KOLGU-449665 format. One line per 5 residues: number of its first residue (from 1); for each residue x, y negated, z of N, C-alpha, C, O, CB. Coordinates in steps of 0.1 Angstrom, whole numbers, padded with zeros to 4 digits, always signed. Glycine has a CB too. Layout:
# residues N
NUM = X Y Z X Y Z X Y Z X Y Z X Y Z  ...
This chain:
# residues 90
1 = +0822 -1113 +1511 +0812 -1107 +1497 +0817 -1113 +1484 +0820 -1123 +1478 +0795 -1111 +1498  +0817 -1099 +1485 +0820 -1101 +1463 +0812 -1103 +1452 +0815 -1106 +1441 +0825 -1089 +1456  +0801 -1101 +1457 +0789 -1106 +1446 +0776 -1101 +1459 +0775 -1094 +1469 +0789 -1095 +1426  +0763 -1113 +1450 +0750 -1109 +1452 +0742 -1104 +1456 +0737 -1099 +1446 +0748 -1108 +1447  +0732 -1097 +1468 +0729 -1087 +1469 +0711 -1086 +1463 +0703 -1077 +1464 +0733 -1084 +1482
6 = +0710 -1102 +1457 +0695 -1106 +1458 +0685 -1101 +1467 +0689 -1101 +1479 +0689 -1102 +1447  +0672 -1098 +1464 +0662 -1088 +1471 +0672 -1075 +1475 +0682 -1071 +1468 +0649 -1083 +1460  +0667 -1070 +1485 +0671 -1060 +1488 +0652 -1051 +1492 +0642 -1056 +1497 +0685 -1063 +1499  +0657 -1037 +1487 +0645 -1031 +1491 +0651 -1017 +1489 +0662 -1015 +1484 +0630 -1035 +1481  +0641 -1005 +1494 +0644 -0992 +1499 +0630 -0986 +1494 +0619 -0991 +1497 +0648 -0991 +1515
11 = +0633 -0978 +1489 +0622 -0967 +1492 +0620 -0954 +1502 +0629 -0947 +1507 +0622 -0962 +1482  +0602 -0952 +1502 +0604 -0948 +1511 +0611 -0935 +1520 +0615 -0936 +1532 +0597 -0949 +1511  +0612 -0925 +1512 +0620 -0913 +1514 +0638 -0923 +1520 +0644 -0918 +1530 +0620 -0902 +1496  +0642 -0930 +1515 +0659 -0932 +1515 +0655 -0937 +1527 +0662 -0932 +1537 +0670 -0944 +1504  +0645 -0945 +1530 +0641 -0955 +1546 +0642 -0941 +1557 +0650 -0936 +1566 +0618 -0964 +1546
16 = +0635 -0938 +1553 +0629 -0924 +1565 +0645 -0915 +1565 +0652 -0916 +1576 +0611 -0909 +1555  +0650 -0906 +1554 +0665 -0904 +1555 +0676 -0911 +1565 +0685 -0907 +1571 +0669 -0905 +1542  +0671 -0924 +1564 +0683 -0928 +1570 +0679 -0936 +1590 +0687 -0941 +1598 +0691 -0942 +1555  +0665 -0933 +1590 +0658 -0934 +1598 +0667 -0920 +1611 +0676 -0920 +1619 +0642 -0934 +1590  +0657 -0908 +1605 +0662 -0896 +1606 +0675 -0895 +1613 +0676 -0890 +1624 +0662 -0892 +1594
21 = +0687 -0899 +1603 +0700 -0899 +1605 +0704 -0908 +1611 +0715 -0904 +1615 +0706 -0898 +1597  +0702 -0920 +1616 +0704 -0927 +1629 +0713 -0931 +1614 +0723 -0925 +1613 +0710 -0920 +1647  +0711 -0939 +1606 +0722 -0947 +1595 +0713 -0959 +1594 +0702 -0962 +1591 +0725 -0940 +1577  +0725 -0967 +1599 +0723 -0985 +1601 +0721 -0990 +1584 +0731 -0989 +1577 +0741 -0995 +1609  +0710 -0995 +1579 +0712 -1000 +1566 +0719 -1012 +1565 +0723 -1015 +1553 +0700 -1001 +1561
26 = +0721 -1020 +1575 +0723 -1032 +1574 +0740 -1029 +1571 +0746 -1037 +1563 +0718 -1042 +1587  +0748 -1015 +1578 +0759 -1011 +1583 +0768 -1004 +1558 +0777 -1004 +1550 +0754 -0994 +1603  +0757 -1002 +1560 +0759 -0996 +1543 +0753 -1007 +1535 +0753 -1003 +1524 +0751 -0980 +1538  +0749 -1018 +1536 +0749 -1033 +1527 +0764 -1037 +1531 +0771 -1041 +1522 +0735 -1049 +1533  +0769 -1035 +1545 +0776 -1046 +1543 +0794 -1041 +1537 +0806 -1046 +1534 +0776 -1054 +1560
31 = +0787 -1030 +1537 +0797 -1017 +1535 +0799 -1025 +1521 +0807 -1034 +1521 +0791 -0998 +1535  +0791 -1021 +1511 +0786 -1020 +1497 +0788 -1038 +1489 +0787 -1041 +1477 +0768 -1014 +1499  +0791 -1045 +1500 +0789 -1061 +1495 +0800 -1064 +1493 +0806 -1070 +1483 +0783 -1074 +1504  +0807 -1054 +1507 +0825 -1054 +1505 +0836 -1047 +1500 +0848 -1047 +1503 +0830 -1054 +1514  +0828 -1039 +1488 +0839 -1030 +1483 +0841 -1018 +1488 +0849 -1011 +1482 +0850 -1036 +1483
36 = +0834 -1012 +1500 +0834 -1001 +1502 +0822 -0991 +1499 +0813 -0989 +1506 +0837 -1002 +1512  +0827 -0983 +1483 +0814 -0978 +1479 +0810 -0964 +1485 +0800 -0958 +1482 +0813 -0978 +1464  +0822 -0962 +1494 +0815 -0946 +1498 +0824 -0940 +1490 +0834 -0944 +1485 +0797 -0942 +1494  +0814 -0925 +1490 +0817 -0915 +1478 +0812 -0915 +1466 +0802 -0910 +1461 +0815 -0904 +1480  +0822 -0924 +1462 +0822 -0922 +1448 +0837 -0916 +1443 +0846 -0916 +1452 +0819 -0936 +1440
41 = +0839 -0913 +1431 +0848 -0911 +1425 +0859 -0921 +1418 +0856 -0931 +1411 +0843 -0904 +1419  +0879 -0915 +1422 +0877 -0933 +1415 +0874 -0937 +1405 +0876 -0949 +1403 +0886 -0941 +1413  +0870 -0932 +1398 +0864 -0937 +1382 +0853 -0944 +1384 +0853 -0956 +1379 +0858 -0924 +1371  +0844 -0940 +1389 +0832 -0947 +1395 +0833 -0962 +1399 +0826 -0972 +1395 +0829 -0939 +1407  +0847 -0960 +1413 +0855 -0976 +1417 +0858 -0983 +1409 +0853 -0994 +1408 +0867 -0977 +1424
46 = +0866 -0978 +1400 +0873 -0989 +1391 +0862 -0992 +1383 +0866 -0997 +1373 +0887 -0986 +1383  +0851 -0990 +1382 +0836 -0991 +1374 +0828 -1004 +1382 +0823 -1014 +1377 +0827 -0974 +1376  +0828 -0997 +1397 +0826 -1009 +1404 +0832 -1025 +1407 +0827 -1036 +1411 +0827 -1004 +1412  +0843 -1021 +1401 +0855 -1037 +1402 +0851 -1038 +1391 +0839 -1043 +1393 +0874 -1038 +1404  +0853 -1037 +1378 +0855 -1041 +1362 +0836 -1046 +1367 +0834 -1057 +1362 +0860 -1024 +1345
51 = +0825 -1042 +1373 +0811 -1046 +1374 +0812 -1057 +1380 +0806 -1066 +1374 +0801 -1038 +1381  +0819 -1060 +1390 +0817 -1071 +1399 +0830 -1080 +1385 +0822 -1088 +1380 +0822 -1067 +1421  +0838 -1082 +1381 +0838 -1092 +1373 +0830 -1097 +1360 +0832 -1108 +1355 +0849 -1091 +1370  +0822 -1088 +1354 +0819 -1087 +1346 +0801 -1090 +1346 +0793 -1093 +1337 +0826 -1076 +1342  +0798 -1088 +1357 +0781 -1085 +1357 +0777 -1076 +1357 +0766 -1075 +1352 +0774 -1089 +1347
56 = +0782 -1064 +1362 +0775 -1053 +1359 +0768 -1046 +1373 +0771 -1049 +1385 +0785 -1043 +1351  +0755 -1032 +1368 +0752 -1028 +1380 +0765 -1024 +1383 +0775 -1022 +1376 +0741 -1018 +1381  +0762 -1023 +1402 +0774 -1016 +1409 +0764 -1006 +1418 +0753 -1008 +1422 +0786 -1027 +1420  +0773 -0995 +1418 +0764 -0980 +1428 +0775 -0978 +1441 +0787 -0979 +1439 +0764 -0960 +1416  +0772 -0977 +1447 +0776 -0968 +1460 +0765 -0955 +1463 +0754 -0952 +1458 +0776 -0979 +1476
61 = +0773 -0949 +1473 +0768 -0935 +1475 +0776 -0933 +1491 +0788 -0933 +1493 +0774 -0923 +1461  +0765 -0933 +1502 +0770 -0934 +1515 +0763 -0915 +1520 +0752 -0911 +1515 +0762 -0952 +1526  +0771 -0907 +1529 +0768 -0899 +1530 +0758 -0903 +1545 +0761 -0913 +1552 +0780 -0889 +1528  +0746 -0893 +1548 +0739 -0896 +1557 +0743 -0885 +1567 +0745 -0890 +1578 +0725 -0897 +1554  +0746 -0874 +1567 +0747 -0863 +1574 +0756 -0854 +1569 +0757 -0854 +1557 +0735 -0859 +1575
66 = +0763 -0844 +1576 +0774 -0831 +1573 +0770 -0826 +1566 +0778 -0820 +1558 +0778 -0822 +1581  +0754 -0823 +1563 +0747 -0817 +1553 +0748 -0820 +1537 +0744 -0814 +1527 +0735 -0820 +1557  +0753 -0827 +1538 +0758 -0835 +1520 +0743 -0843 +1518 +0738 -0847 +1507 +0764 -0819 +1501  +0739 -0843 +1525 +0726 -0852 +1522 +0734 -0870 +1519 +0742 -0874 +1527 +0711 -0850 +1539  +0729 -0877 +1509 +0731 -0890 +1507 +0722 -0903 +1505 +0710 -0902 +1502 +0739 -0890 +1499
71 = +0729 -0915 +1505 +0719 -0927 +1504 +0727 -0933 +1490 +0738 -0929 +1488 +0718 -0939 +1518  +0724 -0937 +1485 +0731 -0944 +1471 +0728 -0957 +1472 +0716 -0957 +1475 +0726 -0938 +1455  +0731 -0971 +1471 +0732 -0985 +1470 +0732 -0992 +1457 +0743 -0995 +1452 +0744 -0988 +1477  +0722 -0995 +1450 +0723 -0999 +1435 +0725 -1015 +1434 +0714 -1019 +1430 +0709 -0995 +1426  +0732 -1025 +1435 +0729 -1039 +1425 +0727 -1040 +1416 +0737 -1037 +1410 +0737 -1048 +1423
76 = +0719 -1043 +1407 +0712 -1046 +1393 +0724 -1058 +1387 +0728 -1068 +1393 +0692 -1053 +1395  +0726 -1055 +1376 +0737 -1067 +1370 +0736 -1079 +1372 +0745 -1087 +1373 +0737 -1067 +1357  +0720 -1083 +1373 +0716 -1100 +1373 +0720 -1101 +1386 +0726 -1112 +1388 +0700 -1106 +1370  +0718 -1094 +1394 +0722 -1089 +1408 +0709 -1096 +1419 +0710 -1102 +1429 +0740 -1096 +1413  +0696 -1092 +1413 +0684 -1096 +1415 +0679 -1090 +1428 +0672 -1094 +1437 +0677 -1093 +1405
81 = +0686 -1076 +1424 +0677 -1070 +1439 +0689 -1058 +1442 +0689 -1051 +1431 +0657 -1062 +1436  +0694 -1054 +1449 +0698 -1041 +1455 +0689 -1033 +1462 +0682 -1036 +1471 +0707 -1043 +1465  +0690 -1018 +1454 +0679 -1010 +1456 +0685 -0996 +1472 +0697 -0993 +1472 +0676 -1003 +1437  +0679 -0993 +1479 +0688 -0980 +1490 +0679 -0966 +1482 +0667 -0964 +1487 +0683 -0982 +1513  +0683 -0958 +1474 +0674 -0948 +1473 +0680 -0936 +1478 +0690 -0938 +1486 +0670 -0946 +1459
86 = +0674 -0924 +1476 +0682 -0908 +1474 +0684 -0909 +1461 +0676 -0915 +1453 +0673 -0892 +1478  +0696 -0903 +1458 +0698 -0894 +1449 +0691 -0896 +1440 +0692 -0904 +1430 +0696 -0884 +1453  +0682 -0886 +1443 +0673 -0877 +1434 +0656 -0887 +1435 +0646 -0887 +1428 +0672 -0858 +1442  +0658 -0890 +1438 +0654 -0904 +1432 +0652 -0917 +1420 +0642 -0925 +1418 +0658 -0907 +1437  +0666 -0915 +1414 +0672 -0923 +1403 +0668 -0917 +1391 +0672 -0921 +1380 +0688 -0924 +1403
């Protein structure tokens, strides 16, 4: 575990999207906290590494299906909470 998740919350839309697509939230959280940030560009991956060292926000993006739908996992800078949400909810 590279960092603390804090309180874990999710938007209703993210919960529904994960349910419809049979995506396990625990699997996503394990990937996120383990440094597998999913479908983020190299620059964002590097920024996440800096964020771990400096106490900044951490963002992961995981595909839900082949249609391109995604869920984001964001851990706040102070590590008080981690939220799962859809990109259009940000």
